[in-house]
Every structure is written in structure tokens, then in C-alpha cells.
C-alpha positions in Angstrom: 0.0 0.0 0.0 1.9 3.1 1.2 -0.7 5.5 -0.2 -2.1 8.1 2.1 -5.8 7.7 2.7 -8.1 10.2 1.3 -10.7 12.0 3.3 -14.4 12.3 2.4 -15.6 14.3 5.4 -19.0 13.7 7.1 -21.0 15.1 9.9 -19.8 12.4 12.2 -16.1 12.9 11.2 -16.3 16.7 11.8 -17.9 16.2 15.2 -15.4 13.5 16.2 -12.3 15.4 15.0 -13.2 19.1 15.4 -16.0 18.9 17.9 -18.0 21.2 15.7 -21.4 20.8 13.9 -21.6 20.3 10.1 -22.9 23.4 8.3 -25.1 23.1 5.1 -22.6 25.0 3.0 -20.0 22.3 3.8 -22.1 19.7 1.9 -21.9 22.0 -1.2 -18.1 22.7 -1.0 -17.3 19.0 -0.3 -19.3 18.1 -3.4 -16.8 20.1 -5.5 -13.7 18.8 -3.7 -13.2 21.8 -1.4 -13.3 22.2 2.4 -11.8 19.3 4.4 -11.8 16.8 1.4 -8.4 15.2 0.6 -7.5 12.9 -2.2 -4.4 11.7 -4.1 -4.0 11.7 -7.9 -4.3 7.9 -7.9 -7.6 8.2 -6.0 -8.9 10.7 -8.5 -7.9 8.5 -11.4 -9.5 5.5 -9.6 -12.8 7.1 -9.0 -12.8 8.4 -12.6 -12.4 4.9 -13.8 -15.2 3.8 -11.4 -17.5 6.5 -13.0 -16.6 5.3 -16.5 -17.6 1.8 -15.5 -20.8 3.0 -13.8 -19.8 1.9 -10.3 -17.6 -1.1 -11.0 -14.4 -0.5 -9.0 -11.1 -1.9 -10.2 -7.9 -2.5 -8.2 -5.3 0.1 -9.5 -2.0 -1.5 -10.7 1.1 -0.3 -12.4 2.0 -3.5 -14.4 0.3 -3.8 -17.8 2.1 -6.9 -19.1 5.0 -9.3 -18.6 7.2 -10.3 -21.5 9.5 -13.2 -21.9 13.2 -12.3 -22.3 13.2 -13.1 -26.0 9.9 -11.2 -26.6 8.3 -14.4 -27.9 5.5 -14.2 -25.3 3.7 -11.3 -23.7 1.2 -11.9 -20.9 -1.2 -9.0 -20.3 -2.1 -8.6 -16.6 -5.9 -8.1 -16.4 -7.3 -5.7 -13.9 -9.0 -7.1 -10.8 -12.6 -6.0 -9.9 -13.3 -4.8 -6.4 -16.6 -6.0 -5.1 -19.2 -4.9 -4.4 -19.7 -2.2 -7.1 -21.0 1.3 -6.1 -24.8 1.3 -6.5 -26.6 4.1 -8.3 -29.4 4.3 -10.7 -28.7 4.2 -14.5 -30.3 7.7 -14.7 -27.7 9.1 -12.2 -24.8 7.5 -14.0 -26.0 8.9 -17.3 -26.5 12.4 -15.8 -22.9 12.5 -14.5 -21.3 11.1 -17.6 -23.3 13.4 -20.0 -22.3 16.4 -17.9 -18.7 15.3 -18.0 -18.9 14.9 -21.8 -20.2 18.5 -22.1 -17.1 19.7 -20.3 -15.2 18.7 -23.4 -17.7 18.9 -26.3 -19.9 21.8 -25.4 -19.0 25.3 -26.7 -19.3 26.5 -23.1 -17.3 23.5 -21.6 -14.3 24.4 -19.4 -12.2 21.9 -21.4 -13.6 22.6 -24.8 -10.2 23.4 -26.3 -9.2 19.7 -26.1 -12.4 18.7 -27.9 -11.3 20.0 -31.2 -10.5 17.4 -33.9 -11.2 14.5 -31.7 -11.7 11.0 -33.3 -13.0 9.6 -30.0 -15.1 10.9 -27.1 -13.8 12.2 -23.8 -15.8 12.8 -20.5 -13.9 15.1 -18.1 -14.0 17.5 -15.3 -11.7 20.5 -14.9 -10.6 21.9 -11.5 -8.7 24.7 -10.1 -7.4 24.2 -6.5 -6.8 27.3 -4.5 -3.6 27.5 -2.4 -4.9 30.4 -0.3 -8.2 32.2 0.2 -9.0 35.6 -1.1 -10.6 38.3 1.0 -14.2 39.3 0.2 -14.2 41.4 -2.9 -10.5 40.7 -3.7 -9.7 39.5 -7.2 -7.2 36.8 -8.2 -4.7 38.2 -10.6 -2.2 35.4 -11.5 0.7 37.7 -12.3 0.5 39.4 -8.9 0.6 36.1 -7.0 3.9 34.4 -6.1 4.4 31.2 -8.1 4.3 28.9 -5.1 0.9 30.4 -4.1 -0.7 30.1 -7.5 -3.7 27.8 -8.1 -3.2 24.1 -9.0 -4.6 23.0 -12.3 -6.6 19.7 -12.4 -8.3 17.5 -14.9 -9.9 14.1 -14.6 -11.3 12.2 -17.5 -11.9 9.0 -19.4 -12.2 7.9 -23.0 -13.8 6.7 -25.2 -17.1 7.4 -23.4 -18.9 4.5 -25.1 -16.2 1.9 -24.3 -13.8 3.3 -21.8 -10.1 2.2 -22.1 -8.3 4.9 -20.1 -9.0 7.0 -17.0 -6.7 9.8 -16.1 -6.0 12.4 -13.4 -3.6 15.3 -14.2 -2.5 17.8 -11.6 -0.1 20.6 -12.4 1.1 22.3 -9.2 0.8 26.0 -9.4 -0.3 25.6 -13.0 -3.4 27.8 -12.9 -6.5 26.7 -14.8 -7.5 23.1 -15.2 -9.0 23.7 -18.6 -6.1 25.6 -20.0 -3.2 23.7 -18.5 -4.1 20.2 -17.2 -6.7 19.2 -19.8 -4.3 19.6 -22.8 -1.8 17.3 -21.0 -4.6 14.7 -20.5 -5.6 14.9 -24.2 -2.0 14.2 -25.3 -1.8 11.2 -23.0 -5.1 9.9 -24.3 -4.1 10.4 -27.9 -0.9 8.5 -27.3 -2.7 5.7 -25.5 -5.7 5.4 -27.8 -4.3 6.4 -31.2 -0.6 5.5 -30.6 0.4 9.0 -31.7 4.0 10.0 -31.0 5.1 13.3 -29.6 
């Protein structure tokens, strides 16, 4: 293992750890990954893969295949399903996945730039993680913020939507916007994996 556990905070967790009540606004900010929520890039990629498979969780692994020394045989290591799957209605899975598709293929999507000239479909979600909070009425101006305090850029996604083969989480520390910085990196990785395009 060795991976740090994530944290999906709850009313009981906050009362136990902070001895404070849960406020309604905390439900909203937790839903978009803010507040007390903690996760690793691997956990983000794993839950993205779970979304793509409509609740079927898979054990993450680093090894794709084992080859014989003379390359005469290659054994692909299949992923292992984790049971039980996460239960949700088909309508809920469809709503989430369709919304993630619009992030890439809608003219208003935050990752619309990576949707141009696609030969496959991508479902994704951009994110921008703040390092520090702004005061009420204060505006974030990137050039005025020291680099180590700039927002982190995030993108999670999977492709192709109809028959998922790859799930990804890209985080660029102090990179800025998820749609402008992290999503294009994810597109390059997906192109390479799905289309075998070189750099």
C-alpha cells in the first residue's frame, strides 16, 4: 500500500475530529472537492475509472504486461474487480457522464479546447485548486501572485465514453486553470494511448 488515505468528510467525522457541527454549506463545497476533502492523484484516477464503468471499481495496478526475455510471449495482466460495485441508478450514472462529456464537447465547456478534432469521445472535469483564500471582494490576478501560491490545475477524464479504455487524473502544481493547463496534457496522454500518436 503506502498510499495516504483520502478524506471524504462527514457530519460524524467533523464532530469527532473538530468537535463542531456540520454546516449546510460544507455539503456543497465538499461536493466540488473543497473544504476538508483530501485525495491523491491515484484516488482521483481510480474514482474516474469507477465512474466510467458505472460503479464497478477496479484495483489500481502499475503493471500492464510481462514479456519473456526473448519477446516471444507477452502476458497482459488483467485488472481485478473490487466488489461490491458502487450502486446508483442508471439515470444518475447517465447524468454525471453526460455532464462530463459536455465539459469537453460543449461550446461552453471548461475543457472545450481539447475537444477540437477528436476522433473519440472524452468525458472530463476540470478543476482549479486554490492554495490560499482571497478576502471578500478581492480579485485573483495570476501575475500578482507568487508562483508557489498560484492555483493548482486539475483535470480528470476517461475515454472513449462508449467503451472506456483509459481514465486519467492530471495535476499541475501552481499551473493555474485546469481547462487551459491540465486538460491539454490529458488529451496528449489519451491520444498517445488510444491512437498511438508519437510526440
